[in-house]
One Martini backbone bead per residue (centre of mass of N, CA, C, O) as a GRO file, in nm:
protein
  276
    1UNK     BB    1   4.298   1.244  -2.746
    2UNK     BB    2   4.004   1.252  -2.576
    3UNK     BB    3   3.662   1.219  -2.685
    4UNK     BB    4   3.349   1.363  -2.587
    5UNK     BB    5   3.026   1.305  -2.674
    6UNK     BB    6   2.743   1.479  -2.670
    7UNK     BB    7   2.430   1.481  -2.627
    8UNK     BB    8   2.140   1.565  -2.690
    9UNK     BB    9   1.897   1.749  -2.615
   10UNK     BB   10   1.814   1.668  -2.263
   11UNK     BB   11   2.122   1.520  -2.176
   12UNK     BB   12   2.332   1.699  -2.022
   13UNK     BB   13   2.337   1.601  -1.730
   14UNK     BB   14   2.419   1.314  -1.790
   15UNK     BB   15   2.686   1.383  -1.929
   16UNK     BB   16   2.821   1.532  -1.693
   17UNK     BB   17   2.819   1.295  -1.497
   18UNK     BB   18   3.002   1.112  -1.673
   19UNK     BB   19   3.248   1.297  -1.692
   20UNK     BB   20   3.299   1.312  -1.380
   21UNK     BB   21   3.356   0.988  -1.384
   22UNK     BB   22   3.556   0.939  -1.645
   23UNK     BB   23   3.424   0.885  -1.906
   24UNK     BB   24   3.463   0.773  -2.221
   25UNK     BB   25   3.402   0.732  -2.552
   26UNK     BB   26   3.354   0.426  -2.522
   27UNK     BB   27   3.114   0.492  -2.306
   28UNK     BB   28   2.969   0.698  -2.549
   29UNK     BB   29   2.825   0.537  -2.794
   30UNK     BB   30   2.510   0.636  -2.737
   31UNK     BB   31   2.463   0.948  -2.796
   32UNK     BB   32   2.375   0.880  -3.121
   33UNK     BB   33   2.154   0.689  -3.022
   34UNK     BB   34   1.839   0.529  -2.998
   35UNK     BB   35   1.881   0.432  -2.696
   36UNK     BB   36   1.833   0.710  -2.615
   37UNK     BB   37   1.528   0.688  -2.444
   38UNK     BB   38   1.458   0.408  -2.447
   39UNK     BB   39   1.222   0.136  -2.412
   40UNK     BB   40   1.305  -0.135  -2.191
   41UNK     BB   41   1.298  -0.497  -2.154
   42UNK     BB   42   1.398  -0.727  -1.893
   43UNK     BB   43   1.428  -1.091  -1.893
   44UNK     BB   44   1.518  -1.251  -1.574
   45UNK     BB   45   1.566  -1.485  -1.310
   46UNK     BB   46   1.840  -1.345  -1.257
   47UNK     BB   47   1.920  -1.085  -1.053
   48UNK     BB   48   2.211  -1.025  -1.144
   49UNK     BB   49   2.169  -1.011  -1.450
   50UNK     BB   50   1.952  -0.793  -1.434
   51UNK     BB   51   2.130  -0.570  -1.307
   52UNK     BB   52   2.347  -0.555  -1.522
   53UNK     BB   53   2.162  -0.480  -1.760
   54UNK     BB   54   2.032  -0.231  -1.635
   55UNK     BB   55   2.291  -0.068  -1.587
   56UNK     BB   56   2.398  -0.063  -1.876
   57UNK     BB   57   2.144   0.065  -2.015
   58UNK     BB   58   2.134   0.320  -1.840
   59UNK     BB   59   2.414   0.430  -1.922
   60UNK     BB   60   2.322   0.433  -2.234
   61UNK     BB   61   2.012   0.582  -2.189
   62UNK     BB   62   1.791   0.399  -2.090
   63UNK     BB   63   1.471   0.278  -2.023
   64UNK     BB   64   1.419   0.040  -1.753
   65UNK     BB   65   1.249  -0.275  -1.739
   66UNK     BB   66   1.193  -0.536  -1.509
   67UNK     BB   67   1.180  -0.917  -1.508
   68UNK     BB   68   1.186  -1.211  -1.295
   69UNK     BB   69   0.896  -1.318  -1.385
   70UNK     BB   70   0.800  -1.496  -1.653
   71UNK     BB   71   0.481  -1.508  -1.596
   72UNK     BB   72   0.470  -1.174  -1.605
   73UNK     BB   73   0.580  -1.080  -1.890
   74UNK     BB   74   0.344  -1.079  -2.086
   75UNK     BB   75   0.172  -0.856  -1.955
   76UNK     BB   76   0.385  -0.635  -1.948
   77UNK     BB   77   0.457  -0.620  -2.255
   78UNK     BB   78   0.161  -0.587  -2.375
   79UNK     BB   79   0.113  -0.317  -2.217
   80UNK     BB   80   0.381  -0.145  -2.268
   81UNK     BB   81   0.525  -0.157  -2.538
   82UNK     BB   82   0.818  -0.161  -2.609
   83UNK     BB   83   1.094  -0.115  -2.810
   84UNK     BB   84   1.235  -0.356  -2.641
   85UNK     BB   85   1.356  -0.701  -2.582
   86UNK     BB   86   1.522  -0.889  -2.324
   87UNK     BB   87   1.564  -1.254  -2.342
   88UNK     BB   88   1.577  -1.512  -2.165
   89UNK     BB   89   1.588  -1.859  -2.206
   90UNK     BB   90   1.663  -1.991  -1.922
   91UNK     BB   91   1.360  -2.067  -1.755
   92UNK     BB   92   1.124  -2.109  -1.538
   93UNK     BB   93   0.815  -2.260  -1.658
   94UNK     BB   94   0.933  -2.056  -1.897
   95UNK     BB   95   1.070  -2.005  -2.187
   96UNK     BB   96   1.177  -1.774  -2.418
   97UNK     BB   97   1.046  -1.903  -2.668
   98UNK     BB   98   0.755  -1.937  -2.564
   99UNK     BB   99   0.710  -1.642  -2.482
  100UNK     BB  100   0.754  -1.523  -2.763
  101UNK     BB  101   0.523  -1.668  -2.907
  102UNK     BB  102   0.302  -1.535  -2.736
  103UNK     BB  103   0.368  -1.241  -2.809
  104UNK     BB  104   0.334  -1.280  -3.129
  105UNK     BB  105   0.016  -1.295  -3.109
  106UNK     BB  106   0.015  -0.968  -3.047
  107UNK     BB  107   0.322  -0.892  -3.139
  108UNK     BB  108   0.492  -0.835  -3.397
  109UNK     BB  109   0.813  -0.846  -3.517
  110UNK     BB  110   0.788  -0.548  -3.669
  111UNK     BB  111   0.704  -0.388  -3.377
  112UNK     BB  112   0.901  -0.574  -3.169
  113UNK     BB  113   1.193  -0.635  -3.047
  114UNK     BB  114   1.361  -0.956  -2.977
  115UNK     BB  115   1.623  -1.057  -2.757
  116UNK     BB  116   1.842  -1.294  -2.691
  117UNK     BB  117   1.966  -1.440  -2.381
  118UNK     BB  118   2.288  -1.614  -2.405
  119UNK     BB  119   2.544  -1.887  -2.340
  120UNK     BB  120   2.446  -2.075  -2.564
  121UNK     BB  121   2.603  -2.199  -2.836
  122UNK     BB  122   2.380  -2.356  -2.982
  123UNK     BB  123   2.180  -2.120  -3.006
  124UNK     BB  124   2.375  -1.926  -3.160
  125UNK     BB  125   2.400  -2.154  -3.413
  126UNK     BB  126   2.097  -2.127  -3.448
  127UNK     BB  127   1.734  -2.073  -3.545
  128UNK     BB  128   1.550  -2.069  -3.288
  129UNK     BB  129   1.494  -1.766  -3.241
  130UNK     BB  130   1.363  -1.710  -3.516
  131UNK     BB  131   1.131  -1.922  -3.490
  132UNK     BB  132   1.013  -1.770  -3.226
  133UNK     BB  133   1.046  -1.438  -3.307
  134UNK     BB  134   1.321  -1.334  -3.308
  135UNK     BB  135   1.585  -1.078  -3.391
  136UNK     BB  136   1.811  -1.202  -3.191
  137UNK     BB  137   2.147  -1.227  -3.033
  138UNK     BB  138   2.277  -1.215  -2.697
  139UNK     BB  139   2.561  -1.257  -2.526
  140UNK     BB  140   2.704  -1.433  -2.261
  141UNK     BB  141   2.850  -1.206  -2.155
  142UNK     BB  142   2.787  -0.880  -2.176
  143UNK     BB  143   2.848  -0.663  -2.443
  144UNK     BB  144   2.819  -0.334  -2.481
  145UNK     BB  145   2.873  -0.288  -2.783
  146UNK     BB  146   2.701  -0.524  -2.892
  147UNK     BB  147   2.436  -0.439  -2.760
  148UNK     BB  148   2.407  -0.162  -2.890
  149UNK     BB  149   2.409  -0.255  -3.186
  150UNK     BB  150   2.169  -0.451  -3.175
  151UNK     BB  151   1.954  -0.244  -3.082
  152UNK     BB  152   1.998  -0.003  -3.279
  153UNK     BB  153   1.925  -0.172  -3.539
  154UNK     BB  154   1.607  -0.236  -3.432
  155UNK     BB  155   1.497   0.023  -3.377
  156UNK     BB  156   1.196   0.214  -3.473
  157UNK     BB  157   1.271   0.459  -3.280
  158UNK     BB  158   1.400   0.814  -3.199
  159UNK     BB  159   1.202   0.879  -2.973
  160UNK     BB  160   1.217   0.969  -2.671
  161UNK     BB  161   1.062   0.867  -2.381
  162UNK     BB  162   1.274   0.926  -2.125
  163UNK     BB  163   1.404   1.196  -1.899
  164UNK     BB  164   1.521   1.169  -1.589
  165UNK     BB  165   1.726   1.397  -1.553
  166UNK     BB  166   1.530   1.623  -1.617
  167UNK     BB  167   1.312   1.557  -1.407
  168UNK     BB  168   1.506   1.589  -1.164
  169UNK     BB  169   1.582   1.887  -1.220
  170UNK     BB  170   1.287   1.992  -1.172
  171UNK     BB  171   1.329   1.876  -0.855
  172UNK     BB  172   1.618   1.947  -0.750
  173UNK     BB  173   1.703   1.628  -0.695
  174UNK     BB  174   1.424   1.513  -0.583
  175UNK     BB  175   1.312   1.191  -0.572
  176UNK     BB  176   1.060   1.202  -0.397
  177UNK     BB  177   0.916   1.420  -0.559
  178UNK     BB  178   0.913   1.266  -0.824
  179UNK     BB  179   0.740   1.033  -0.723
  180UNK     BB  180   0.491   1.204  -0.658
  181UNK     BB  181   0.452   1.323  -0.946
  182UNK     BB  182   0.417   1.052  -1.093
  183UNK     BB  183   0.166   0.963  -0.941
  184UNK     BB  184  -0.010   1.202  -1.033
  185UNK     BB  185   0.030   1.160  -1.338
  186UNK     BB  186  -0.101   0.882  -1.360
  187UNK     BB  187  -0.383   0.985  -1.290
  188UNK     BB  188  -0.404   1.198  -1.514
  189UNK     BB  189  -0.366   1.008  -1.755
  190UNK     BB  190  -0.631   0.852  -1.714
  191UNK     BB  191  -0.817   1.098  -1.749
  192UNK     BB  192  -0.717   1.179  -2.035
  193UNK     BB  193  -0.790   0.919  -2.176
  194UNK     BB  194  -1.093   0.936  -2.122
  195UNK     BB  195  -1.140   1.207  -2.267
  196UNK     BB  196  -1.049   1.116  -2.550
  197UNK     BB  197  -1.268   0.883  -2.575
  198UNK     BB  198  -1.529   1.090  -2.525
  199UNK     BB  199  -1.439   1.297  -2.734
  200UNK     BB  200  -1.545   1.480  -3.045
  201UNK     BB  201  -1.425   1.751  -3.030
  202UNK     BB  202  -1.162   1.893  -3.184
  203UNK     BB  203  -1.085   2.134  -3.002
  204UNK     BB  204  -1.087   1.973  -2.736
  205UNK     BB  205  -0.869   1.772  -2.815
  206UNK     BB  206  -0.649   1.989  -2.845
  207UNK     BB  207  -0.660   2.082  -2.546
  208UNK     BB  208  -0.583   1.816  -2.418
  209UNK     BB  209  -0.312   1.790  -2.565
  210UNK     BB  210  -0.188   2.048  -2.450
  211UNK     BB  211  -0.186   1.951  -2.156
  212UNK     BB  212  -0.015   1.699  -2.199
  213UNK     BB  213   0.236   1.829  -2.318
  214UNK     BB  214   0.323   2.005  -2.076
  215UNK     BB  215   0.345   1.785  -1.854
  216UNK     BB  216   0.527   1.582  -2.000
  217UNK     BB  217   0.768   1.771  -2.052
  218UNK     BB  218   0.821   1.842  -1.744
  219UNK     BB  219   0.873   1.505  -1.692
  220UNK     BB  220   1.029   1.379  -1.964
  221UNK     BB  221   0.794   1.288  -2.176
  222UNK     BB  222   0.867   1.313  -2.498
  223UNK     BB  223   0.682   1.128  -2.664
  224UNK     BB  224   0.415   1.226  -2.554
  225UNK     BB  225   0.453   1.524  -2.628
  226UNK     BB  226   0.482   1.477  -2.937
  227UNK     BB  227   0.206   1.339  -2.978
  228UNK     BB  228   0.036   1.578  -2.865
  229UNK     BB  229   0.128   1.795  -3.068
  230UNK     BB  230  -0.013   1.679  -3.315
  231UNK     BB  231  -0.303   1.700  -3.206
  232UNK     BB  232  -0.301   2.000  -3.146
  233UNK     BB  233  -0.247   2.101  -3.437
  234UNK     BB  234  -0.490   1.954  -3.570
  235UNK     BB  235  -0.707   2.088  -3.396
  236UNK     BB  236  -0.659   2.381  -3.492
  237UNK     BB  237  -0.698   2.289  -3.813
  238UNK     BB  238  -0.915   2.061  -3.842
  239UNK     BB  239  -0.717   1.773  -3.914
  240UNK     BB  240  -0.796   1.531  -3.748
  241UNK     BB  241  -0.669   1.211  -3.686
  242UNK     BB  242  -0.751   0.911  -3.554
  243UNK     BB  243  -0.468   0.784  -3.533
  244UNK     BB  244  -0.354   1.008  -3.336
  245UNK     BB  245  -0.539   0.942  -3.103
  246UNK     BB  246  -0.447   0.653  -3.067
  247UNK     BB  247  -0.149   0.722  -3.015
  248UNK     BB  248  -0.205   0.887  -2.757
  249UNK     BB  249  -0.341   0.670  -2.591
  250UNK     BB  250  -0.100   0.471  -2.602
  251UNK     BB  251   0.103   0.667  -2.467
  252UNK     BB  252  -0.047   0.686  -2.198
  253UNK     BB  253  -0.038   0.387  -2.125
  254UNK     BB  254   0.268   0.358  -2.125
  255UNK     BB  255   0.324   0.562  -1.898
  256UNK     BB  256   0.152   0.432  -1.680
  257UNK     BB  257   0.304   0.158  -1.676
  258UNK     BB  258   0.582   0.270  -1.614
  259UNK     BB  259   0.518   0.404  -1.344
  260UNK     BB  260   0.416   0.152  -1.201
  261UNK     BB  261   0.686  -0.006  -1.226
  262UNK     BB  262   0.871   0.209  -1.102
  263UNK     BB  263   0.735   0.199  -0.821
  264UNK     BB  264   0.783  -0.099  -0.758
  265UNK     BB  265   1.095  -0.084  -0.766
  266UNK     BB  266   1.127   0.133  -0.548
  267UNK     BB  267   0.988  -0.024  -0.319
  268UNK     BB  268   1.183  -0.268  -0.328
  269UNK     BB  269   1.445  -0.106  -0.257
  270UNK     BB  270   1.319   0.016   0.024
  271UNK     BB  271   1.286  -0.254   0.138
  272UNK     BB  272   1.356  -0.426   0.400
  273UNK     BB  273   1.579  -0.672   0.521
  274UNK     BB  274   1.443  -0.956   0.712
  275UNK     BB  275   1.663  -1.202   0.681
  276UNK     BB  276   1.888  -1.100   0.899
   0.00000   0.00000   0.00000
């Protein structure tokens, strides 16, 4: 008998969709994994490879942002600060090793894992990736089980970033409405970030955090909601620590950048192909 393990609370709709598609326990290895809800960036100049990786990681439960232009990847990654990065090695203009070295000048190795993506046997058998500041190597073609284990072993947080299935259920399955709400939320996030930076009163900071928590939770941004909850509770007890304000500001920036990239990808998918 095949057994399908359901994911933790908040991902029931996703699980049911997968069960209806006939996916087995082998395809559900991620349900108890920290990859569920993780925020990942994939960098690859090959659009087909990029789509394969994005689809695989999405099925495993991750929130995925892609980047096909290597020269744009540095700014994207350093702004978004994802949970992990999958980096192709052989790319035009700048290779994955050089790009990783540049990123490591801003984000240390112990704060954000970067995994090399390569089919090059020589690279797999040398320590080039380690010397560049990478945390490991994932071979091409990508094996789902191996990919899951490699990422799961390196992720530093188990707090889900975003539950799109839940957010979509809040909109009664209307993706266009979800897109509109995310756009509005991105604007609100910027205003809330500004308020946090300008406010000194502890009680008021707690009230701002309370507002962030409610809206973020309703749209499936679980990590932001959890971070806001800490500030809210400390604000009430007047034991607010500056580090937690900084964490909340960073979480707001992360969500804003994610929504911005999410909208760009949606617009790109909807844009008609005029080359035909």
